[in-house]
Phi, psi and omega in degrees: 000142183237096186285130177296133179287143168294152180309309189291350175268358186281347176065035178278157180281167178278172184298319180293315171306316183294312182305324187273331189291153179299137186257162180286147179287057180235130176241140180255129180239120180263122186253097172057051179280126188271323188285119175291334174294317178299315178306309181298322177300316181300313180297317177298313181291322174300326171304306184298328185256013170051050178281146182302314177191169169246139171247116175271122184240155172063232180286348183308127181286162187236153173287158002274152175196132187302324184280327170296313178300327179303318178270330179293329182054039170095357179295340180294337183273340183256322183269130183290137182217159174213157176237139172218142183287320189255109181294324186293329177292322183293311186299315176301313177293324176298313180298319187289338178260021170084010183275135170273126189260128179236120175267136176260103192196165172265125182212181186287321184231111180223159170267129180287145185308323184288355181262002189294321180305334178273000177287154176298162179273097186223173173275140185230144172249129178250119184265126179244139183257175180305142187302336182248314179271346178081197179284136177307140177309315186293332173288320181291317177301337183263351184288147169287324179217144172244124183257141181231132171268118176302139177231150183231017180253202182268338184282155185266347181202170173254156174300144187299325181280337172288319173304318185292324174303312187291317184294311181300318177301317175306321184273333187289319184297344171299340188242003178250000000 
């Protein structure tokens, strides 16, 4: 028999320890995410994968908000975040500070997600786009890499928060 663990048996760090521990060199950038539940999911997943911070851009809602909290389950209190109106300014500042910007999108020239392990050991900002329009073209134009998750079904995209979990894990496993 393989007994499922209780929450208190998972040996997770407490919130204060988490805030103080060294983070993986991963920044999440949200480009006009509309769904409050998706935003909450980003926070919860960012907590799970020990990312440095989340940058909320444009119309992306900010905590505190009941619907964000519902899916974040307290991660808005543990994950560092900031909000900026202009995503192009954010991308420019990240690049000026040596951060490699990766837009998660389908484009003419992409790096497939399974090839992420071959990217140089750098600090990365992962840009996730609006649920309908995706990542702004101006951000794609400024990106160092365009990453694509291969898909084998009939649909053209994944839910953005599902996409985020897949991509964050690919980057986080570089550090575990």
